[in-house]
N, C-alpha and C positions, 0 to 999 in steps of 0.2 A: 730328440727332436728327428721327425721323419725323414728319410733322407729325398722319397721322389719327387723326381723334377729339378733336384739339385743340380749342376754340373761337379763333377770332381774330377779331378785330375790324377792320374796314375803315375808316377813317374816310378823309372824302372833304372837299378845303377846294376854296376859289376859282381854285385853277388849271386853270380849265376845259378849257385846249387840250391837257393831259396825258390826261383821261378816256380818250381812246380807247386808251390804254396801259394804262391800270388796269383796266379794266373785263374786258379777257383775262387779267390777273393774277389779278382774281378767280374766273373760271371756270378756270382753271388750280389754285386753291387747293383749290376743290370738288370738281377730278377726283382730288385727294391726298387726298381724305374728311376733310376739317377744315370743321366745321362754322362758315362765316362770318355774322358777323354788319354788318350797311352802316351808318355812321353818319354823316348827311350834316351839314356847319355849318349855320348859316343860310341863308347864301349858297350855298353848294351848291344846297340844296334849293329856292329861292324866284329864283334867276337864271337867265333865259333865255339865251344869248348864240348867237356865232355858230358854236359848239359843240356845242350841240346845246340841247334843250327841259329844264328841270330835271327836269318830271314824267316826262319818258321816260327821265330815267338814275334814278328813283328806282325806277320802273316796272321795269326793267332789274335794278335789283338785288335786286330780291326775286323775279323769274324766277329769276336764276341761284341764289340762295342761297335760297331758301324760307322767307326769316325777312324779316318786315316789318321796313325801316330805320327805327332808331334817330333819331328828328328833334326830340325838345325836349332842355334840361335834365332835367327831371324820370327821363325815361327814362334817358339817360345816367348817370345819379347811380345807378342802383340796380346798374349794373354794377360798380361799387367792395363795398358794402357785402354782395352778393351773390354775390362774388367769380364773375361770371359765366364772365367771359374769363381765356385763357392767355396772349395776350398782344393788343397793339393796334397798327394800321400805319396811320399817317397819311400817305395815298396819292392824291393830291398832298398835300404839305404847304407851302401858301403861304405868304410871308415874312410875313405879316401873323399866322400862326399860329404860327409860329417864337418873332417877337417875343413874344408874349402865353404863349408856352410859357416862355421864357424872362426873364419877369418873373412870372409865376404868375398871371396873368387866367384866369379861367376864367367867360366869357361867353357858350360854346356849347355845344351837343352833344360835338362833339368834343375840346374843351378840360375838360368835365369828366370825359369816356370816359380822356382821358389824366393828370389825374389821381388818378382812381381805380385806376389800373392800378400806376400809381407808388405811389401810398399800399401796395396789396400786394404789392410789391417783386417787380413784374411787368414784363416788357421794354413798352416803349414804342419804336416802329420808327418813325424818320422818313424820308421820300422825295421831299426838297429839291426843291421845284420854283417858282425864284422868281428874278424878274429883276435884283434887288440884293443874291444871294448875297454879291457880293464887295465890297459897297459897304457900306451903313447895317445890314444882316443879319450880316455878317459876323461880327461881335461876338456876337450871339445863339448862331449857329452852334456860336462858340468856347464860350460857356457853356454849353448843352446838351450838348456830347460831354462835357463832365465832370461830367454828370451819372450817377449811378447809375441803373443800368438804362434808360437812353436810348441809343439804337442807331442807327446809321444805313444806312439804302441805300448805298451807293456810287453818288456825285456827280459830276460833271464838268461843267466849262463846254459849254454847246449851241454855242453860235455866237461865239465870242469875236471876230471880226472886227466883227460887228454889234452885239453884245450883249455887250461887255466883262467886265459883273459879273452875267450870269446864267448860273446853274446850275443841271443839271436830275440828279436822279434816273434810275440805268437800273431801270428797273422789273421786269424781266427777271431780276433780282438780288432780288424780295422774296421769294421762295422760302426762296433758303439764307439769304437775310438773317432770316431769322424762325426756321431750322433753327438757326443759328449763336446766334441772342438766346435762344433757351430752353434754351441752354447756358450763359449768362451771358460770351458772346462777339462780341466785336466781329468781324463780318466785315473782310477785307483785299483790296486796299486800299481806304480810305473816299474817299481822293478819286483820278479818274480822271484819265486824259489825255484832252484837249480833241479834241471830234469834229467 
C-alpha cells in the first residue's frame, strides 16, 4: 500500500543510541509524501545523552516534518477521538515502553498515542530496541505480538557475543512494515538472523 497522503505518527522513546537510525527513516517517509507527526516520550524530550541533546532532536523533528512534535499526554490523547493518524510507529521502542504497553500502562505521550490508535483499530508498529529483549522483556514481546493491530518491524540480535539478550529493529524496514500493516499484514520474517 502506498503511504502517500497517509498520516503517520513516529513515537520516539528512550533508546537514544538508535535515534541516528530513526531520523533518516522519518525523512524517508516525508519523501514518500506521508504526513508525519512525531511524538516524544517524556524521557526522550528531556534527557541529553552522549548521542545528542533532546532539544536538538525536537527541533530536527519539526524541521523534517513541518509539524510541532507532540510532547504531552493531553496532545496525544486528542489523536484517538479526532482519528488523526492512520498508523503509529514506536521507533525506537524501548524495553520500558514494551513492558508498559503489554501491561496497559498509559503514562506518557507515546503510550497515550498507541492506546488511541488501538482504540480506533489502527496499526501500532513497534521497532524494538532493548538490551533485555531475550530477558525480562521477552514475555512482553510475546504478549504484544499476539495483540490485534500490533505489528513489529523485523528485529534481531545486534551483538549476540557482548549483549546476548539485546535485540534491535532493522529500521530501514519501517516503510515496508507500515505498508503491510496498513493492509492488516505482519511483514515476515519478524525475527532476523544475528548481525
